[in-house]
C-alpha positions, -999 to 999 in steps of 0.1 A, spaced: 54 -781 462 60 -816 452 84 -825 424 67 -821 390 67 -852 369 64 -852 332 30 -837 322 19 -833 358 4 -799 367 24 -775 388 15 -769 424 18 -739 446 51 -731 462 33 -728 495 23 -765 493 31 -785 524 50 -810 502 78 -785 499 93 -799 531 102 -831 512 119 -814 482 154 -816 496 151 -853 503 135 -859 469 163 -840 452 190 -861 469 172 -893 461 168 -884 425 204 -873 422 216 -906 436 195 -925 411 209 -905 382 243 -921 386 237 -945 358 215 -922 337 237 -891 333 239 -891 295 223 -860 279 211 -846 311 215 -810 322 206 -794 355 203 -757 363 201 -743 398 182 -709 399 193 -690 430 160 -672 438 171 -671 475 198 -645 465 173 -621 452 161 -591 472 133 -600 496 106 -582 476 114 -603 446 110 -636 464 73 -637 470 51 -667 463 38 -655 429 74 -649 418 83 -685 426 52 -698 408 60 -678 377 95 -691 377 83 -727 380 58 -721 351 86 -709 329 100 -745 329 66 -762 326 68 -768 288 104 -781 290 93 -805 318 67 -821 294 90 -822 264 123 -833 279 116 -857 308 121 -829 332 119 -826 370 116 -794 390 125 -792 427 114 -761 446 135 -759 478 125 -744 511 147 -714 505 128 -708 472 157 -719 450 146 -739 419 165 -768 405 155 -780 370 168 -813 355 160 -825 320 173 -848 293 180 -841 256 171 -804 257 192 -780 235 212 -756 256 198 -727 236 162 -736 245 170 -740 282 190 -707 281 159 -690 267 139 -700 298 167 -687 321 169 -654 301 131 -650 306 136 -653 343 165 -628 342 142 -604 324 115 -609 350 139 -599 378 159 -575 357 156 -547 384 174 -570 409 212 -564 413 217 -602 412 208 -605 375 237 -581 367 263 -604 382 281 -630 361 271 -665 369 308 -671 376 310 -642 399 327 -648 433 297 -632 449 274 -659 434 253 -654 403 217 -659 393 221 -696 383 245 -725 382 247 -750 353 256 -787 355 263 -811 326 257 -843 345 279 -864 322 308 -843 334 296 -826 366 277 -854 382 299 -856 413 297 -818 418 259 -820 414 256 -849 438 276 -829 464 252 -800 459 222 -822 465 238 -838 495 247 -804 510 212 -790 504 197 -820 521 220 -818 551 214 -781 556 177 -786 554 178 -814 579 198 -792 603 174 -763 598 145 -786 605 161 -797 638 169 -761 647 133 -750 639 119 -778 660 142 -768 689 133 -731 684 96 -739 684 100 -758 716 120 -730 731 94 -704 720 66 -724 734 84 -726 767 92 -689 766 55 -681 762 48 -700 794 75 -680 812 76 -642 818 102 -628 795 132 -612 811 145 -577 803 177 -574 784 208 -570 805 241 -552 796 260 -586 796 234 -602 772 233 -571 751 271 -572 746 268 -608 733 239 -598 710 259 -569 696 289 -591 689 266 -616 672 251 -589 650 283 -572 640 289 -595 611 255 -612 607 236 -613 575 202 -597 584 186 -602 550 162 -627 563 150 -603 590 147 -572 568 111 -564 559 96 -540 533 64 -521 538 50 -497 512 40 -461 518 12 -455 493 -8 -426 479 -45 -429 476 -54 -420 440 -84 -422 417 -106 -453 413 -99 -463 449 -63 -474 440 -32 -474 461 -1 -463 443 33 -471 459 54 -440 466 83 -456 485 91 -486 507 102 -486 543 130 -511 551 132 -522 587 144 -551 608 117 -571 625 125 -569 662 100 -596 670 116 -620 646 150 -611 659 139 -618 695 124 -652 685 155 -661 666 183 -653 691 167 -644 724 133 -660 729 136 -657 767 143 -619 767 125 -588 757 147 -564 737 124 -534 742 119 -537 780 148 -514 788 145 -484 764 182 -473 769 196 -507 762 173 -511 732 185 -478 719 221 -490 720 210 -522 702 193 -501 674 226 -483 668 242 -516 660 212 -526 638 215 -492 620 251 -501 609 239 -535 596 210 -519 578 233 -494 561 254 -522 548 223 -541 537 209 -511 518 242 -504 501 241 -539 486 205 -537 475 204 -502 459 229 -510 432 210 -510 399 177 -502 415 157 -470 410 132 -475 438 126 -449 465 128 -461 500 132 -451 537 151 -464 567 147 -455 603 180 -444 619 192 -428 651 205 -393 650 238 -406 664 241 -430 634 236 -401 609 265 -383 626 287 -414 627 317 -424 604 296 -454 593 270 -431 577 296 -409 562 312 -440 546 278 -451 533 271 -416 519 304 -417 500 297 -451 485 263 -442 470 255 -419 441 237 -385 441 206 -401 425 203 -426 454 204 -398 480 175 -381 464 154 -413 467 163 -421 503 141 -409 532 158 -409 566 132 -415 593 140 -402 628 122 -408 660 107 -378 678 122 -389 712 156 -391 696 153 -356 681 142 -338 712 167 -357 735 195 -336 718 181 -308 696 216 -295 688 227 -329 674 195 -331 654 199 -297 639 235 -306 628 223 -339 614 194 -322 596 216 -297 579 240 -324 569 212 -346 554 196 -318 536 229 -306 521 236 -341 508 202 -344 492 183 -368 516 147 -363 527 138 -364 564 107 -379 580 97 -376 617 83 -409 630 64 -416 662 38 -389 662 3 -393 677 -27 -370 676 -15 -357 710 20 -348 699 13 -336 664 1 -301 676 35 -294 691 55 -301 660 63 -273 635 73 -292 604 88 -263 586 109 -249 615 123 -284 621 132 -287 584 111 -319 579 99 -332 546 74 -357 560 58 -367 593 42 -400 603 10 -399 623 0 -431 640 -36 -443 634 -56 -458 663 -92 -466 668 -93 -439 695 -93 -413 667 -129 -423 658 -142 -438 691 -129 -415 718 -124 -380 706 -147 -350 708 -157 -333 676 -138 -301 686 -106 -322 691 -110 -337 657 -115 -303 642 -83 -291 659 -64 -322 646 -76 -315 611 -64 -279 614 -29 -290 625 -28 -315 596 -36 -287 572 -10 -264 587 17 -292 585 7 -299 549 -17 -327 541 6 -341 514 34 -342 540 16 -364 565 18 -402 564 -9 -420 583 8 -452 594 -3 -484 613 -34 -485 591 -45 -521 598 -81 -517 589 -104 -498 564 -113 -474 593 -78 -459 592 -80 -451 554 -115 -436 558 -104 -414 587 -72 -403 569 -92 -393 538 -117 -373 559 -87 -354 573 -73 -347 538 -44 -372 541 -33 -389 510 -3 -410 521 -9 -443 540 11 -472 555 0 -504 572 -12 -540 568 -45 -530 553 -27 -508 528 -6 -538 518 -38 -558 512 -53 -531 491 -22 -527 471 -21 -564 461 -59 -566 455 -62 -536 433 -33 -542 411 -32 -571 385 -3 -595 387 12 -581 355 15 -547 371 28 -561 404 56 -575 383 64 -542 366 98 -529 358 101 -506 388 87 -526 417 79 -563 423 52 -567 449 
């Protein structure tokens, strides 16, 4: 989005002009040196919000909040590449500007960031600058933003070149030596930019998708492209499993920060060994009873059957503490061998594939439907639904819970923007 001049219409945050915002901000800040009188700047730190609160329509609404002030008070808005917003105006009453900021705080009221003081050492929702007094500090901010953006642009160009080169070469499997370096790097890394959310939804009346809970996961593909474009992290299953144990620890830390002040239900995929580790016990001690009841622990079937004794111990511990348990990684071939009740599972995920409608005999489908009924139709989540065919198949089987890219599309299409920005979930 380009800077908004007085009276000019706002433009989408996805506009290609966004790449010039950091340079435009620095240029404008430098020219303000002789025109500081009566000017106020406010830096809205949208980049510190949880990822599901930083989607394009959120940024657009945030920009629109300042639109009237732009027209009335010689304002300028800069939307940065990290989705932060900086608004600068002249002659506005602090009370009027504060009303706009309070409106944004209300919009994101479910996010823990809005509960922090702006003077918090952890960094608050916004930072204010009276340019007559704070000009040097503001100029330093603009300079730092510009420098960081330029460095990111160079790194992105280098990474793109490396990725293109990697696509021309066969990717090498992870080695123990490289894995050790990756684990050391991840030990204290901030994974927030790699954490993704995908909704598990119930199909309800009027062809609507209603979110039930969100799965939080680290995008392995993005992680590979970011730190190891020449290697495949999943080539060696045993080394990959060791890597996921490190990622589990980082996810627990990430979740603990995000759940404060939120009433959303969510799931996270963990190793059985992680559930039995001191890291999980510490996590469990730091969260409230209400959070445990809203947290679904997803476990992989290979991990469960590799050590049934460890799983049974972990299962009893999780159930005693109030967590729900979901078995992930099932296909139509493995579902018949799973007794949900004997394993003490609350939910099971069945992977959708086109083979379910293109390659199976009618009697096989009938047997599958019978196994779904025995497991409990309301306990099955049909995941990897990337097309309408998956939803149609699941409904024929009596399944009501779905997950996948097509589900995300239906969720956004069927719900008006005002509902997507409701008090419980921001989509």
